[in-house]
C-alpha positions as a Markdown table, in Angstrom:
| # | Residue | x | y | z |
|---|---|---|---|---|
| 1 | Met | 0.0 | 0.1 | 0.2 |
| 2 | Asp | 1.7 | 3.4 | -1.2 |
| 3 | Pro | 1.2 | 6.6 | 0.9 |
| 4 | Gln | -1.1 | 8.1 | -1.5 |
| 5 | Thr | -3.6 | 5.0 | -0.7 |
| 6 | Val | -3.1 | 5.1 | 2.7 |
| 7 | Gly | -4.0 | 9.2 | 2.7 |
| 8 | Ile | -7.0 | 8.3 | 0.3 |
| 9 | Val | -8.4 | 5.5 | 3.1 |
| 10 | Val | -7.8 | 7.6 | 5.8 |
| 11 | Thr | -9.7 | 10.7 | 4.9 |
| 12 | Thr | -12.5 | 8.4 | 3.7 |
| 13 | Gly | -12.2 | 7.1 | 7.4 |
| 14 | Met | -12.6 | 10.4 | 9.0 |
| 15 | Ile | -15.3 | 11.3 | 6.5 |
| 16 | Val | -17.4 | 7.9 | 7.8 |
| 17 | Leu | -16.7 | 8.5 | 11.0 |
| 18 | Leu | -17.7 | 12.4 | 11.4 |
| 19 | Leu | -21.1 | 11.5 | 9.7 |
| 20 | Leu | -21.7 | 9.2 | 12.4 |
| 21 | Arg | -21.0 | 11.9 | 14.8 |
| 22 | Val | -17.9 | 10.8 | 16.5 |
| 23 | Pro | -16.4 | 14.2 | 18.5 |
| 24 | Ile | -14.4 | 15.6 | 16.1 |
| 25 | Ala | -11.1 | 15.4 | 18.4 |
| 26 | Val | -10.9 | 11.7 | 18.5 |
| 27 | Val | -12.1 | 11.4 | 14.7 |
| 28 | Leu | -9.1 | 13.8 | 13.8 |
| 29 | Val | -6.3 | 12.0 | 16.5 |
| 30 | Thr | -7.4 | 8.6 | 15.4 |
| 31 | Ala | -7.2 | 9.1 | 11.6 |
| 32 | Gly | -4.0 | 11.1 | 12.1 |
| 33 | Tyr | -2.3 | 8.3 | 14.3 |
| 34 | Val | -3.6 | 5.2 | 12.2 |
| 35 | Gly | -2.6 | 7.0 | 9.0 |
| 36 | Met | 0.7 | 7.7 | 10.6 |
| 37 | Val | 1.5 | 4.1 | 11.0 |
| 38 | Leu | 0.3 | 3.0 | 8.0 |
| 39 | Val | 2.5 | 5.4 | 5.9 |
| 40 | Ile | 5.6 | 4.9 | 7.9 |
| 41 | Ala | 5.3 | 1.1 | 7.7 |
| 42 | Ala | 4.7 | 1.2 | 4.0 |
| 43 | Arg | 7.6 | 2.9 | 3.2 |
| 44 | Ser | 9.5 | 0.0 | 5.1 |
| 45 | Gln | 10.5 | -2.9 | 3.0 |
| 46 | Ser | 8.5 | -5.4 | 5.0 |
| 47 | Phe | 5.4 | -3.4 | 6.2 |
| 48 | Asp | 7.0 | -3.1 | 9.9 |
| 49 | Ile | 4.0 | -1.6 | 11.8 |
| 50 | Gln | 5.5 | -1.5 | 14.8 |
| 51 | Ala | 8.3 | 0.8 | 13.5 |
| 52 | Gly | 5.1 | 3.1 | 12.5 |
| 53 | Met | 3.8 | 2.8 | 16.0 |
| 54 | Met | 6.9 | 3.4 | 17.6 |
| 55 | Thr | 7.4 | 6.5 | 15.4 |
| 56 | Ala | 3.9 | 7.7 | 15.7 |
| 57 | Asn | 3.7 | 7.1 | 19.7 |
| 58 | Ser | 6.6 | 9.3 | 20.2 |
| 59 | Phe | 5.1 | 11.8 | 17.7 |
| 60 | Leu | 1.8 | 11.6 | 19.3 |
| 61 | Gly | 3.5 | 11.8 | 23.0 |
| 62 | Lys | 5.2 | 15.4 | 22.3 |
| 63 | Leu | 2.1 | 16.9 | 20.3 |
| 64 | Pro | -0.3 | 18.0 | 23.1 |
| 65 | Tyr | 2.4 | 20.4 | 24.2 |
| 66 | Ser | 4.0 | 21.6 | 21.1 |
| 67 | Ser | 0.9 | 22.2 | 19.2 |
| 68 | Thr | -1.0 | 24.0 | 21.9 |
| 69 | Ala | 1.7 | 25.8 | 24.0 |
| 70 | Glu | 1.7 | 28.7 | 21.6 |
| 71 | Tyr | 1.1 | 32.6 | 22.9 |
| 72 | Thr | -2.0 | 33.2 | 20.3 |
| 73 | Phe | -4.0 | 30.5 | 21.7 |
| 74 | Thr | -4.5 | 32.6 | 25.0 |
| 75 | Thr | -6.9 | 34.4 | 22.6 |
| 76 | Ile | -9.4 | 31.7 | 22.3 |
| 77 | Pro | -10.1 | 30.8 | 26.5 |
| 78 | Met | -10.1 | 34.9 | 27.0 |
| 79 | Phe | -12.6 | 36.0 | 24.3 |
| 80 | Leu | -14.9 | 33.1 | 25.1 |
| 81 | Leu | -14.6 | 34.2 | 29.0 |
| 82 | Met | -15.8 | 37.6 | 27.8 |
| 83 | Gly | -18.7 | 36.4 | 25.8 |
| 84 | Tyr | -20.0 | 33.9 | 28.6 |
| 85 | Leu | -19.5 | 36.4 | 31.1 |
| 86 | Ala | -21.6 | 38.8 | 28.4 |
| 87 | Thr | -24.4 | 36.2 | 28.7 |
| 88 | Glu | -24.5 | 35.5 | 32.2 |
| 89 | Gly | -24.8 | 39.2 | 32.9 |
| 90 | Gly | -27.9 | 39.5 | 31.1 |
| 91 | Phe | -26.3 | 41.8 | 28.3 |
| 92 | Thr | -27.5 | 39.8 | 25.6 |
| 93 | Arg | -31.2 | 40.7 | 26.6 |
| 94 | Asp | -30.0 | 44.3 | 27.0 |
| 95 | Ile | -28.8 | 44.5 | 23.1 |
| 96 | Tyr | -32.1 | 42.8 | 21.4 |
| 97 | Gly | -34.0 | 44.9 | 23.8 |
| 98 | Ala | -32.6 | 48.4 | 22.7 |
| 99 | Ala | -32.3 | 47.1 | 18.6 |
| 100 | Arg | -36.2 | 46.0 | 19.4 |
| 101 | Leu | -37.4 | 49.6 | 20.2 |
| 102 | Trp | -35.0 | 51.4 | 18.4 |
| 103 | Leu | -36.3 | 49.3 | 14.8 |
| 104 | Gly | -39.5 | 47.6 | 15.6 |
| 105 | Arg | -40.9 | 50.7 | 13.0 |
| 106 | Val | -39.5 | 49.9 | 10.2 |
| 107 | Pro | -40.8 | 47.2 | 7.7 |
| 108 | Gly | -40.5 | 43.8 | 9.7 |
| 109 | Gly | -38.8 | 46.0 | 12.3 |
| 110 | Leu | -38.1 | 42.9 | 14.6 |
| 111 | Ala | -36.6 | 40.6 | 12.2 |
| 112 | Val | -34.6 | 43.7 | 11.6 |
| 113 | Ala | -33.6 | 44.2 | 15.3 |
| 114 | Ser | -32.9 | 40.0 | 15.6 |
| 115 | Ala | -30.3 | 40.6 | 13.0 |
| 116 | Val | -28.8 | 43.6 | 14.2 |
| 117 | Gly | -29.1 | 42.2 | 17.8 |
| 118 | Cys | -27.4 | 39.0 | 16.6 |
| 119 | Ala | -24.4 | 40.6 | 14.9 |
| 120 | Leu | -24.1 | 43.0 | 18.1 |
| 121 | Phe | -24.0 | 39.6 | 20.4 |
| 122 | Ala | -21.6 | 38.2 | 17.8 |
| 123 | Ala | -18.9 | 41.2 | 18.2 |
| 124 | Ile | -18.8 | 39.5 | 21.8 |
| 125 | Ser | -19.5 | 36.2 | 21.8 |
| 126 | Gly | -17.2 | 35.0 | 18.7 |
| 127 | Ser | -19.3 | 32.0 | 18.2 |
| 128 | Ser | -22.0 | 31.5 | 15.8 |
| 129 | Leu | -23.6 | 28.8 | 17.5 |
| 130 | Ala | -23.7 | 30.4 | 21.3 |
| 131 | Thr | -25.0 | 33.8 | 19.1 |
| 132 | Ala | -28.1 | 31.7 | 17.5 |
| 133 | Ala | -28.8 | 30.1 | 20.6 |
| 134 | Ala | -28.8 | 33.0 | 22.8 |
| 135 | Met | -31.2 | 35.6 | 20.5 |
| 136 | Gly | -33.2 | 32.7 | 19.5 |
| 137 | Arg | -34.2 | 32.3 | 22.9 |
| 138 | Met | -35.0 | 36.2 | 23.4 |
| 139 | Ala | -35.9 | 37.1 | 19.6 |
| 140 | Val | -37.8 | 34.2 | 18.2 |
| 141 | Pro | -40.8 | 33.7 | 21.0 |
| 142 | Glu | -41.5 | 37.4 | 20.7 |
| 143 | Met | -41.7 | 37.5 | 16.6 |
| 144 | Leu | -44.2 | 34.6 | 17.1 |
| 145 | Gln | -46.3 | 36.5 | 19.8 |
| 146 | Arg | -46.1 | 39.4 | 17.3 |
| 147 | Gly | -47.8 | 37.2 | 14.5 |
| 148 | Tyr | -44.9 | 37.0 | 12.4 |
| 149 | Gln | -44.5 | 34.4 | 9.9 |
| 150 | Lys | -42.7 | 31.3 | 11.2 |
| 151 | Gly | -40.5 | 31.0 | 8.9 |
| 152 | Leu | -39.3 | 34.8 | 8.8 |
| 153 | Ala | -38.7 | 34.7 | 12.4 |
| 154 | Thr | -36.7 | 31.5 | 12.6 |
| 155 | Gly | -34.6 | 32.2 | 9.7 |
| 156 | Val | -33.3 | 35.3 | 10.1 |
| 157 | Val | -32.0 | 34.3 | 14.1 |
| 158 | Ala | -30.3 | 31.1 | 12.3 |
| 159 | Ala | -28.7 | 32.8 | 9.5 |
| 160 | Ser | -27.6 | 36.4 | 11.2 |
| 161 | Gly | -26.8 | 33.8 | 13.7 |
| 162 | Thr | -23.2 | 32.6 | 11.8 |
| 163 | Leu | -22.2 | 36.4 | 11.5 |
| 164 | Gly | -20.7 | 34.9 | 14.9 |
| 165 | Ser | -17.9 | 33.3 | 12.7 |
| 166 | Leu | -17.4 | 36.0 | 10.8 |
| 167 | Ile | -17.4 | 39.4 | 13.1 |
| 168 | Pro | -14.5 | 39.9 | 14.9 |
| 169 | Pro | -13.9 | 38.0 | 17.4 |
| 170 | Ser | -14.4 | 34.9 | 16.0 |
| 171 | Ile | -13.0 | 31.6 | 17.1 |
| 172 | Leu | -13.2 | 30.2 | 13.5 |
| 173 | Ile | -10.8 | 33.3 | 12.5 |
| 174 | Ile | -8.4 | 32.5 | 14.9 |
| 175 | Leu | -7.9 | 29.0 | 14.4 |
| 176 | Tyr | -7.5 | 29.9 | 10.8 |
| 177 | Ala | -4.9 | 32.4 | 11.5 |
| 178 | Val | -2.9 | 30.2 | 13.7 |
| 179 | Phe | -3.1 | 27.2 | 11.0 |
| 180 | Thr | -2.3 | 29.3 | 8.2 |
| 181 | Glu | 0.2 | 31.3 | 10.0 |
| 182 | Gln | -1.4 | 34.7 | 9.1 |
| 183 | Ser | -2.0 | 37.8 | 11.7 |
| 184 | Ile | -5.1 | 37.4 | 13.8 |
| 185 | Ala | -5.5 | 41.0 | 13.7 |
| 186 | Glu | -5.3 | 41.6 | 10.0 |
| 187 | Leu | -8.0 | 38.5 | 9.9 |
| 188 | Phe | -10.3 | 40.1 | 12.2 |
| 189 | Val | -10.1 | 43.5 | 10.8 |
| 190 | Ala | -10.5 | 41.9 | 7.9 |
| 191 | Gly | -14.0 | 40.3 | 8.6 |
| 192 | Val | -15.6 | 43.7 | 9.7 |
| 193 | Ile | -16.6 | 45.3 | 6.1 |
| 194 | Pro | -17.8 | 41.7 | 4.8 |
| 195 | Gly | -19.6 | 41.2 | 8.4 |
| 196 | Leu | -21.3 | 44.5 | 7.8 |
| 197 | Leu | -22.2 | 43.7 | 4.6 |
| 198 | Ser | -23.9 | 40.4 | 5.3 |
| 199 | Leu | -26.0 | 42.1 | 7.9 |
| 200 | Gly | -26.7 | 44.7 | 5.5 |
| 201 | Ile | -27.8 | 42.6 | 2.8 |
| 202 | Tyr | -30.0 | 40.1 | 5.6 |
| 203 | Val | -31.8 | 43.4 | 6.8 |
| 204 | Ala | -32.2 | 44.8 | 2.9 |
| 205 | Val | -33.7 | 40.9 | 2.5 |
| 206 | Val | -36.1 | 41.5 | 5.4 |
| 207 | Met | -37.0 | 44.6 | 4.4 |
| 208 | Val | -38.0 | 44.1 | 1.0 |
| 209 | Arg | -40.3 | 41.0 | 1.6 |
| 210 | Ala | -42.0 | 42.8 | 4.6 |
| 211 | Lys | -42.8 | 45.9 | 2.3 |
| 212 | His | -43.8 | 43.6 | -0.6 |
| 213 | Asn | -46.0 | 41.5 | 2.2 |
| 214 | Pro | -46.9 | 43.4 | 5.3 |
| 215 | Ala | -48.6 | 40.1 | 6.7 |
| 216 | Leu | -45.3 | 38.7 | 6.9 |
| 217 | Ala | -44.3 | 40.8 | 9.7 |
| 218 | Pro | -47.0 | 43.1 | 11.6 |
| 219 | Pro | -46.2 | 46.4 | 12.6 |
| 220 | Val | -45.4 | 46.7 | 16.4 |
| 221 | Glu | -46.6 | 49.6 | 19.0 |
| 222 | Arg | -44.4 | 52.9 | 19.1 |
| 223 | Ser | -41.9 | 53.2 | 21.8 |
| 224 | Thr | -41.4 | 56.8 | 23.2 |
| 225 | Thr | -37.7 | 58.4 | 23.0 |
| 226 | Gly | -37.4 | 57.7 | 26.9 |
| 227 | Glu | -37.8 | 54.4 | 26.2 |
| 228 | Lys | -35.6 | 54.1 | 23.6 |
| 229 | Leu | -33.1 | 55.9 | 25.6 |
| 230 | Ala | -33.1 | 54.0 | 28.9 |
| 231 | Ala | -32.9 | 51.1 | 26.6 |
| 232 | Leu | -29.7 | 52.3 | 25.1 |
| 233 | Asn | -28.4 | 53.2 | 28.2 |
| 234 | Lys | -28.2 | 49.7 | 29.1 |
| 235 | Thr | -25.9 | 49.2 | 26.3 |
| 236 | Trp | -23.4 | 51.4 | 26.2 |
| 237 | Gly | -21.0 | 49.5 | 28.3 |
| 238 | Met | -20.8 | 46.6 | 25.8 |
| 239 | Leu | -21.0 | 48.6 | 22.8 |
| 240 | Val | -17.9 | 50.6 | 24.2 |
| 241 | Leu | -16.0 | 47.1 | 24.6 |
| 242 | Ile | -16.8 | 46.6 | 21.1 |
| 243 | Val | -15.5 | 49.5 | 20.0 |
| 244 | Val | -12.2 | 49.4 | 22.0 |
| 245 | Ile | -11.6 | 45.8 | 20.7 |
| 246 | Val | -11.7 | 46.7 | 17.1 |
| 247 | Ala | -10.2 | 50.2 | 17.7 |
| 248 | Gly | -7.2 | 48.8 | 19.5 |
| 249 | Leu | -6.7 | 45.9 | 17.0 |
| 250 | Tyr | -6.9 | 48.2 | 14.0 |
| 251 | Ser | -4.6 | 50.8 | 15.6 |
| 252 | Gly | -2.0 | 48.3 | 16.7 |
| 253 | Leu | -2.5 | 49.5 | 20.4 |
| 254 | Phe | -2.9 | 45.9 | 21.4 |
| 255 | Thr | -2.6 | 42.3 | 20.5 |
| 256 | Pro | -5.2 | 40.1 | 19.8 |
| 257 | Ser | -3.8 | 37.8 | 22.8 |
| 258 | Glu | -4.3 | 41.3 | 25.0 |
| 259 | Ala | -7.4 | 42.5 | 23.3 |
| 260 | Gly | -8.7 | 38.9 | 24.8 |
| 261 | Gly | -7.5 | 39.9 | 28.1 |
| 262 | Ile | -9.2 | 43.1 | 28.2 |
| 263 | Gly | -12.0 | 42.2 | 26.6 |
| 264 | Ala | -12.6 | 39.4 | 29.4 |
| 265 | Met | -11.5 | 41.7 | 32.2 |
| 266 | Val | -13.8 | 44.6 | 31.1 |
| 267 | Ala | -16.8 | 42.4 | 30.8 |
| 268 | Phe | -16.2 | 41.3 | 34.6 |
| 269 | Leu | -16.0 | 44.8 | 35.7 |
| 270 | Leu | -19.1 | 45.7 | 34.0 |
| 271 | Cys | -20.7 | 42.9 | 35.4 |
| 272 | Val | -19.7 | 43.3 | 39.0 |
| 273 | Phe | -20.3 | 47.3 | 38.8 |
| 274 | Ser | -23.8 | 46.7 | 37.5 |
| 275 | Arg | -24.2 | 44.3 | 40.1 |
| 276 | Arg | -25.3 | 41.1 | 37.6 |
| 277 | Leu | -22.9 | 38.6 | 38.9 |
| 278 | Asp | -23.4 | 36.2 | 41.6 |
| 279 | Arg | -21.1 | 32.9 | 42.6 |
| 280 | Lys | -23.5 | 30.7 | 40.2 |
| 281 | Lys | -23.3 | 32.7 | 37.0 |
| 282 | Thr | -19.4 | 33.4 | 37.9 |
| 283 | Ser | -19.2 | 29.7 | 37.7 |
| 284 | Asn | -21.2 | 28.8 | 34.9 |
| 285 | Ala | -19.3 | 31.3 | 32.9 |
| 286 | Leu | -16.0 | 30.0 | 34.0 |
| 287 | Gly | -17.3 | 26.7 | 33.3 |
| 288 | Glu | -18.5 | 27.0 | 30.0 |
| 289 | Thr | -15.4 | 28.8 | 29.1 |
| 290 | Leu | -13.2 | 25.6 | 30.0 |
| 291 | Lys | -15.5 | 23.0 | 28.2 |
| 292 | Thr | -15.3 | 25.0 | 25.4 |
| 293 | Thr | -11.5 | 25.6 | 25.3 |
| 294 | Ala | -10.5 | 22.1 | 26.7 |
| 295 | Met | -13.1 | 20.8 | 23.4 |
| 296 | Leu | -11.3 | 23.4 | 20.8 |
| 297 | Phe | -7.5 | 22.3 | 22.0 |
| 298 | Ala | -8.4 | 18.3 | 21.4 |
| 299 | Ala | -9.3 | 19.2 | 18.2 |
| 300 | Val | -6.3 | 21.6 | 17.6 |
| 301 | Ile | -4.4 | 18.5 | 18.9 |
| 302 | Gly | -5.6 | 16.4 | 16.3 |
| 303 | Ala | -5.6 | 18.6 | 13.5 |
| 304 | Tyr | -2.3 | 18.7 | 13.4 |
| 305 | Met | -2.0 | 15.4 | 13.8 |
| 306 | Val | -3.9 | 14.9 | 10.7 |
| 307 | Thr | -1.6 | 17.7 | 9.1 |
| 308 | Ser | 1.5 | 15.8 | 10.0 |
| 309 | Phe | 0.3 | 12.7 | 8.4 |
| 310 | Thr | -0.7 | 14.3 | 5.2 |
| 311 | Ala | 2.3 | 15.7 | 4.8 |
| 312 | Leu | 3.9 | 12.4 | 5.3 |
| 313 | Thr | 1.2 | 11.4 | 2.2 |
| 314 | Gly | 2.7 | 13.8 | -0.4 |
| 315 | Ile | -1.2 | 14.4 | -1.0 |
| 316 | Ala | -1.1 | 18.1 | -0.7 |
| 317 | Ala | 1.9 | 18.5 | -2.8 |
| 318 | Asp | 0.3 | 16.1 | -5.4 |
| 319 | Leu | -3.2 | 18.2 | -5.4 |
| 320 | Thr | -1.6 | 21.5 | -5.7 |
| 321 | Thr | 0.6 | 20.1 | -8.7 |
| 322 | Trp | -2.5 | 18.6 | -10.0 |
| 323 | Ala | -4.4 | 21.9 | -9.7 |
| 324 | Ala | -1.6 | 23.9 | -11.3 |
| 325 | Ser | -1.7 | 21.7 | -14.3 |
| 326 | Phe | -5.3 | 22.1 | -15.3 |
| 327 | Asp | -5.0 | 25.1 | -18.5 |
| 328 | Val | -8.0 | 27.1 | -16.5 |
| 329 | Pro | -8.2 | 30.5 | -15.1 |
| 330 | Pro | -7.6 | 30.2 | -11.2 |
| 331 | Phe | -10.9 | 31.0 | -10.5 |
| 332 | Val | -12.4 | 28.4 | -11.5 |
| 333 | Ile | -10.4 | 26.3 | -8.9 |
| 334 | Leu | -11.9 | 28.7 | -6.4 |
| 335 | Ala | -15.2 | 27.6 | -7.9 |
| 336 | Cys | -14.9 | 24.0 | -7.6 |
| 337 | Leu | -13.5 | 24.8 | -4.1 |
| 338 | Ser | -16.7 | 27.1 | -3.2 |
| 339 | Leu | -19.2 | 24.2 | -4.5 |
| 340 | Leu | -16.9 | 21.5 | -2.3 |
| 341 | Tyr | -17.3 | 23.7 | 1.3 |
| 342 | Ile | -21.2 | 24.3 | 0.7 |
| 343 | Phe | -21.4 | 20.7 | -0.1 |
| 344 | Leu | -19.3 | 19.7 | 2.8 |
| 345 | Gly | -21.5 | 22.3 | 4.7 |
| 346 | Thr | -24.4 | 20.6 | 4.2 |
| 347 | Phe | -23.7 | 17.5 | 6.6 |
| 348 | Met | -20.7 | 18.3 | 8.7 |
| 349 | Gly | -19.9 | 21.5 | 11.3 |
| 350 | Ser | -17.5 | 24.5 | 10.6 |
| 351 | Ile | -14.9 | 23.6 | 12.9 |
| 352 | Glu | -15.0 | 19.7 | 11.7 |
| 353 | Ile | -14.7 | 21.1 | 8.0 |
| 354 | Met | -12.1 | 23.6 | 8.6 |
| 355 | Leu | -9.9 | 21.2 | 10.1 |
| 356 | Leu | -10.0 | 18.7 | 7.6 |
| 357 | Thr | -9.7 | 20.9 | 4.7 |
| 358 | Leu | -7.2 | 23.1 | 5.5 |
| 359 | Pro | -3.7 | 20.7 | 5.3 |
| 360 | Ile | -5.2 | 20.2 | 2.0 |
| 361 | Val | -6.8 | 23.5 | 0.5 |
| 362 | Ile | -4.3 | 25.9 | 1.8 |
| 363 | Pro | -0.9 | 24.4 | -0.3 |
| 364 | Ile | -3.4 | 24.8 | -3.3 |
| 365 | Ile | -4.4 | 28.4 | -3.0 |
| 366 | Lys | -0.8 | 29.4 | -2.3 |
| 367 | Gly | 0.1 | 27.6 | -5.5 |
| 368 | Leu | -3.0 | 29.8 | -7.1 |
| 369 | Asp | -1.2 | 33.0 | -5.6 |
| 370 | Tyr | -4.4 | 33.6 | -3.7 |
| 371 | Asn | -4.0 | 36.4 | -0.8 |
| 372 | Leu | -4.4 | 33.7 | 2.0 |
| 373 | Val | -6.4 | 36.7 | 4.4 |
| 374 | Trp | -8.4 | 37.0 | 1.6 |
| 375 | Phe | -9.4 | 33.2 | 1.1 |
| 376 | Gly | -9.9 | 33.0 | 4.9 |
| 377 | Ile | -13.1 | 35.3 | 4.7 |
| 378 | Ile | -14.2 | 33.8 | 1.8 |
| 379 | Met | -14.1 | 30.8 | 3.8 |
| 380 | Ile | -15.6 | 31.7 | 6.8 |
| 381 | Lys | -18.7 | 32.6 | 4.3 |
| 382 | Tyr | -18.7 | 29.1 | 3.0 |
| 383 | Leu | -19.1 | 28.1 | 6.1 |
| 384 | Glu | -21.7 | 30.3 | 7.4 |
| 385 | Ile | -23.8 | 29.0 | 4.5 |
| 386 | Gly | -22.6 | 25.4 | 6.2 |
| 387 | Leu | -24.5 | 26.5 | 9.5 |
| 388 | Ile | -27.7 | 27.1 | 8.1 |
| 389 | Ser | -28.1 | 24.7 | 4.8 |
| 390 | Pro | -30.0 | 21.3 | 5.0 |
| 391 | Pro | -30.1 | 18.6 | 6.0 |
| 392 | Ile | -27.8 | 19.5 | 9.0 |
| 393 | Gly | -27.9 | 23.1 | 9.3 |
| 394 | Leu | -26.5 | 23.0 | 13.0 |
| 395 | Asn | -28.0 | 26.6 | 13.7 |
| 396 | Cys | -31.4 | 25.8 | 12.5 |
| 397 | Phe | -31.7 | 22.7 | 14.9 |
| 398 | Ile | -30.3 | 25.1 | 17.5 |
| 399 | Ile | -33.5 | 27.3 | 16.7 |
| 400 | Lys | -35.8 | 23.9 | 16.3 |
| 401 | Ala | -34.5 | 23.1 | 20.3 |
| 402 | Val | -35.6 | 26.8 | 21.0 |
| 403 | Val | -38.8 | 26.8 | 19.6 |
| 404 | Arg | -39.7 | 23.1 | 20.5 |
| 405 | Asn | -43.1 | 21.9 | 18.6 |
| 406 | Glu | -43.8 | 25.5 | 17.8 |
| 407 | Val | -42.5 | 25.8 | 14.4 |
| 408 | Ser | -41.1 | 22.5 | 12.2 |
| 409 | Ile | -37.3 | 22.2 | 11.0 |
| 410 | Gly | -39.0 | 22.1 | 7.5 |
| 411 | Gln | -40.3 | 25.9 | 8.0 |
| 412 | Ile | -37.0 | 26.7 | 9.7 |
| 413 | Phe | -35.1 | 25.3 | 6.4 |
| 414 | Lys | -37.6 | 27.2 | 4.3 |
| 415 | Gly | -37.1 | 30.0 | 6.2 |
| 416 | Val | -33.2 | 30.5 | 6.1 |
| 417 | Thr | -33.3 | 29.9 | 1.7 |
| 418 | Trp | -33.7 | 33.8 | 1.3 |
| 419 | Phe | -30.9 | 34.5 | 3.8 |
| 420 | Ile | -28.8 | 31.5 | 1.8 |
| 421 | Val | -29.3 | 33.3 | -1.4 |
| 422 | Ala | -28.1 | 36.6 | 0.1 |
| 423 | Asp | -25.3 | 35.0 | 1.3 |
| 424 | Ile | -24.2 | 33.5 | -2.5 |
| 425 | Val | -25.0 | 37.2 | -3.2 |
| 426 | Thr | -22.2 | 38.4 | -0.4 |
| 427 | Val | -19.8 | 35.4 | -1.6 |
| 428 | Ile | -20.0 | 36.7 | -5.0 |
| 429 | Leu | -19.3 | 40.2 | -4.3 |
| 430 | Leu | -16.4 | 39.5 | -2.4 |
| 431 | Ile | -14.7 | 37.1 | -5.0 |
| 432 | Ala | -15.8 | 40.0 | -7.5 |
| 433 | Phe | -14.0 | 43.0 | -5.3 |
| 434 | Pro | -11.4 | 41.2 | -3.1 |
| 435 | Gln | -10.5 | 45.0 | -2.2 |
| 436 | Ile | -14.1 | 44.6 | 0.2 |
| 437 | Val | -12.0 | 42.1 | 2.3 |
| 438 | Leu | -8.1 | 43.9 | 1.8 |
| 439 | Phe | -9.4 | 47.2 | 2.3 |
| 440 | Leu | -8.8 | 47.6 | 6.1 |
| 441 | Pro | -5.6 | 45.1 | 6.8 |
| 442 | Gly | -3.9 | 47.2 | 3.9 |
| 443 | Leu | -4.4 | 50.2 | 5.8 |
| 444 | Met | -3.0 | 48.3 | 8.9 |
| 445 | Ser | 0.0 | 48.0 | 7.0 |
């Protein structure tokens, strides 16, 4: 068995295990270890499995520390802690409440407020799934109670929740930056305009549909100026926190790791001074941070194992040569990768897709001379589409768990169809006009 054949067999096995819902960390570590044993054995004269196991054991013994003992990885638990503190402190509820009062009277006002609220919470949590879960518990029941069409009410929150993957700070962006050796700060800043563009297109979809068919989103009662200002006063702390983090990263005042620490500290102080934290809530925030960080770091260890195994097989180099051999413009290869990511997103989670494909795809992108910061944002958009694409779209199932039997999963997937089209339009714009992504990072340089 030659190394390339081993690579194909192990990759197929990884996909099967992921389809069986085996945890991503277990899949990656197992596949990387088995693949490394088989490749080393295949290169020996007598297919020496024992030699392969000795090498793989030695490598795996050192990997957990060597792969995660990077200063940049401190960014992840700090931003996670910031998000969980904001959630436990009730700032999510305040953000949505302010957006609802200020935007409630525009066409589709509550849906527009839900989209804006998701974007603001995404800038705190860094997680699409957390954004969808937190906003879904507040926004969807209220829209349904006000007579909003079920597909619109659930679809806008499921789709807008994906902005947590793009708007900084984003856990997916951090993972991409580490594995591709790109600047986290540049990638964070690069996600700002595409994130706002995505939000703007979502809002436009809601307003045009509500204007065309008012029955989809009945108007709500007017709010007084006093109510609006009172609601806005409750959000000033989180808004200042978001601005400070983005401005600090853009200006180079502090690094992403420092931004995470500052963000967590400010979120904690805001919760303490507003008397929104008790021992139980603090314990919950710390516990969720530890669990999520452990899960992500275990997946990172597995990803490095797979990356090393892939390098041994030579598959990445072969695919790069193969892609370059086609007598077609580079954007054709990019289009094929687009279809691949959208397809994978229909039945796999974002982290699984990223960690599974980066070792193979990045050499191809480098070979085609595409900018890796630009491709990172494009890739995140593909993963966002996957989060709401049937049959597995995780954000849709999170919303289903929130609404229980009030809305069927079919109605939710039907509701997100409009926003999938909106995402495809956004991707086309980002590919056609790369400066949308690269403008702010260029100013940083």
